[in-house]
N, C-alpha and C positions, 0 to 999 in steps of 0.2 A: 647464198649458202652453197659451198662446193660439195657436190654429191659424190665425187670420185673418191673411192676408198684408197687407202695407202697400199703400196706394194707390199705383199706379204712374202716374206722369205720362207724357205723350206725349214721345217722344224726337225730337230734330231730326236731320236728316241733316247730318253734319259731316264735313269732310275729316279723315282720321286724322292724328294728329301724328307717326306713325312713318314718314312718307314712303312711298316706293315699295314697301317691304316690306309695310307694313300694307295699302296699297291692293291689292297683288297677292294677299295672303291673303284679303282681303274679296272680291276679284273671283273668286278660285278657289271660295270657298264659295258665292257667289251664282250661280255658273254651274252648280251641280249638276244642274239639269234637262237640260243639254246633255251633261255627261260621264257621268252615271249610266247611261244605256243602253250606252255604250261599256264602262264598268266591268262591267256585268252580262254583256255579250257576251264580254268577255275572261275573266271568271270561268267562264262556261259553257263556253267553248272549252277552258279548262284541264281542267275536269272531264270534258268529252267525250273528251279525249285520255287522261285517267286511266282512264275507263271502258273504252276500247279496250285500254289496257295491262293492266288487270285481266282483261279478257275473254281475252287471250292467255295468261293463266296466270302473269303476272309481277306482282311487287309484292304487297302485302297489302291485300286488300279490307276496308275499315274499317267498312262498314255492317253492323249486326247483330252485331258482335263485342262481347262483354261477358258478364256473368253471365246465366244462363238465367232467373233470377227475382230479385225484389227491386226497389227503386226505381232501381237502377243498370242494370237490364236495358233494352236498346234496344227500341223499338217494332218494329224490324226484326230482332230476334233470330231466328236460324234461317234467314235468307235466304241461299241458296247463291250463291257467286260466279258459277256458271254462269248463273244467272237474273238476279241483281241487277246484275252489271257491265254486261251489254248494255242493261239498262233505264236505268242511269245514263248511259251513253254516248248513248243515243237521246234521252232527255229533255234532257240538257245540249246536245247538238247542235241540237235543235229550239229550245232556249232562246236559243242564240247567234243563230240566224236571226231569232227573234222580237224580240230586243233591238235588232238592227240595223234591223228593219223597222218597229218600232212608231212611231218618229218620222216615218216617211214615209207612214203610213196616212192616208187622207182624214179631215179633221176632222169632217165630217158623219157622222151616225149611219149605220153600215154593219155588215154581218155581219163583214167583215174586221176592222174596228177593235174590235168587241165581242169577237171571238175572241182577238185579240192582248192586249187588256186582261185578259180572263179568264185567259189563260195566265200573264201577268205576276203577277197577284194570287195565282194558285194556286202558282206558284213561291215567292212570298214566304211564304205560309202554310206550305208544306211545309218550307222551309229554317229558318224561325224557330220553328215549332211542333212539327212531326213528327220532326225529326232530333235536337234536343238531349234529353238525359236527365239524371238526377241526377249522373252522373259529371262533367259540365261544372261544376256548382256545387261539388262536392266539391273539385275541383282549385283553384278560386278560394279556397275556405275554407282549403286547405292553404298557399296562397301566403304570407300574412302570417306564419304560424308559421315557415316555412323562411327567409323573408327576414330576420326579426328574429333567428332563432337561428343563421343561417349563420356569423357570426364566432365562435360558440362551439361549432360542430360539433353543433348540436342542432336538431331531433331527429335520431336516428341514421339514420333511413331516408332514401332518396334521393327527391327531389321528382319525378324522372322516373317513379317508380312510379305517381304520381297523374296523370301527363300522357303516357300512351301515345298512339300514332298514332291510334287510333279516337277519342280525346277531342280531339286536335288537329284531326282532321277535322270534329268538331262545331263548333269555333270557326271554321274556314274556311267551313263551311256557313252559320253565322250572319252572317259578313261578306257572303257572297253573298246572303243573305236581305235584308240592308239595301240592297245594290245594287239588287236586284230591287224592293224596296219603294219606293225612291226613283224608279225607272223607272216603276213602276205609278202612283204618286201623281202625278208630273209629267204623265204621259200622260192620266190621268183628268181632271186639271184642264184641260189643253188641250182635251180633248173637250167639256167643258162651257163653254168660252170664258172660263175664269178664268186668272189669272196662274199660270204653272207653278211659280213660286218660292214665292209666299205664299198662293195659293189664293183671293185676293180676286176677286170677280166684276167683270166689266167695268163694270157699272152701279153707280155710287156713290150709295147711298141713305142716306148718313150712316154714321158709325162707320168711315169709310174703306172701305166696301164689305164689311166683315166681316159674317158671319152672326151672329145674336143670341147663340148660345152661345159664340162665339169672341171677343166683345168683352171688353176687359180687365176691366171691372168684373164681368161675368158669370163669366168664367173664374176670377176671384179667389174667387168664392163656391163654385162646384162643385169648384174645385181644392183649396180648404181641406178639404173633406170627403174628397176622394180622398186627400189627403196624410195625413189622420188615420187612415184605414183602412190606408194603406201603412206607417204607423209602428207601429200596434198589431198588425196581423196577424202579423208575424214574431216578436213577443216571446214567445209561448208556446213556440215552437220553441227559441228561444235559452235560455229558462229550463230546459227539460228537458235540453238538451245540456250546459249549464254545470253543472247539478246532477250529472250523471254525472262530470264532471271533478273535482268536490269530494267525490265518494264517496256521493252520494245516489241510490239506485236508483229514480228517478222513472219509472214506466212500464215498467221492466224488472226481471228477477229478479236476485237477488244474484249468482248464478253468471255471468249475462251481464254484469253490471257488472264483475266481476273480469276477464272476457275483454276488455271494452272498455278497461279501465285498464291491462291488461298488453300490449296490442297497439297497432298504429298507429291503431286506431279512436279512441283517446282524442285523438290529435292532430286527427283530423277533427272530433270533437265540440268540442274547444277552438277550433279555427279557425273552424268554421261558426258556433258560438255567439257568439264574439267579433265576427266580421265582421258577423253579423246585428245585434248591438246597435249597433255603430258605424254600420252602414248605416241603421238606424232614426234615429239621431241626425242623420246627414247629410241624411236625407230631410226633416227639419223645415226645412232650409235652402231648400226649394222655396217656402216661404211666409214665411220670416223675413227681416229686413233683411240679415243676414249672408250670405244666399244671393244677394244682388245687389251688395253692397259688402263688400269684405274687411274684417274686424274690425280694430280698432286693435292688438290683441296680436300680429298677424302681421307680422313684419318684411318690409321691401322692398315688399310689396304693400298695406300697410295703407291703407284709405281709397279704394283704387282700385275701379273697376267690375269685377265678376266677369263674365268672358266667358260668355254664355249656354251656349255649347257645352261649357264646363267642367263644367256640371251636367247638361246634356241628354244628352251622349254616354254617360257611364257609367251614368246612370239608365236609359237606354233599353236598354243591353246587359243590365243586371241584371234588368230587368223580363222580358226574354226568357228569361234563364237560370232565374229562379225559377219562371216559368210552366211551362217545360218540365220542371223537376224536380218541380213540384207535380202535373202530369198523370201523371208516372211513379209518384209515390206513390199516386195514386188508382187507377191500374191495378193496382199491387201489392196495395192494400187490397181491391179488388174480387175479385182472384184468390184471396187468402188469407183474407179475412174479417177482421173487427175483433173481437178477443177482449176480454173485460172487463178482464183483467189487463194488457193492453198498450195500451189506448186512450190513456193519457197520452203514450206515445211516438209513436203514429201520427197522432192527431188534429191536432197542430200542423202536421204536414206537409201535411195536407189543406187547410190554409188558404193554401198557397203559390200556387195559381192565382189566388185572390182578391188576394193580395199583388202578384203580377205585373200583374194588370189595374189595380189601384188605383195602383201606381207608374207604370205607363204613362200613365194618365189624369192623375195629378198632374204628370208631366213635360210632357204636352201643354199643361196649363193654364199651367205655368211658361213655356213657349215663347210662348203667346199673350200673356201679360202682359209678357214681356221684349222681344218683337219691336217694332221701330219702323217707320219708313217703308221700304217695299220698295225696294231698290236697282235693281230691274228695272222695275217698273210705276210706282213713285213714289207709290203710295197710302200714306197714313199708317196 
């Protein structure tokens, strides 16, 4: 499989053929540096209210709820609502104030701006890295199985069992993390005098003002390597889980294999293994022509340009999910040790943080290759 992506030519700024609807959609996307702080503030205000609600003893506090051990255990397992709920309320309320203030901070270097930016990046890291655990990925792995089997009443379990409120809360926190990440990124770019939308500096020294590593030709090279790692890293995990589905006890005992095949764990193994393989195939699209132009065998859209967001958005979410799940597997392995007879089952999961980082880097390279002239600053 050739991993070198095709040469990407420069794109011209053209009026969309779709009329006002296309221009409105493009305008909404290009204005993300303006609305992302408002979105982060709104998200924070909602969680501040929820924190106060949980503090009053009402509702179900979702943080730390889950198994006490294993990769599905939350990093915050054991946190009592009496302690955790007020902390959530205080952090979220502070976050709402920071999000509303960060755009008004002076552009010159100052303690205030540095503090606001630091808070925004810390919120981004906490929501995207520290909150998600393996349950979020397991729910994603279950989804295709239940979607395809729904017309046939298969599998017999309810999908709601894989999507309880604590897992839904993780997804909501990931959404908030992306809002905060966009806010922090745009504000950091403004602080250094760059375009808030594309990051290109004000001084154009060739390449449209791009830094060396973000030039299309350079991003194509390092993006190909990142894509290769992102494709290969999850395959050992898929091999072990699919082996269990067909009755091969790879990395587990025969008795545990019987338990897996007689319970809902088999559906998780089938779902996660299959989704991992499909995801690896789709990842190659980040460097292949069909990742930029729909192939001819697809009806209705054949030959049309693939919207960059169609690849960037899901790949970004998956990179966050698998990185969080991978860190949970590492925590569980460090706590329980790695035995000789179970290493084939555990080692593939230890590669997930690498998978998440590589997928994130490959997605970033894809973005650099696909982006054209900035609709805000006009730089190519």
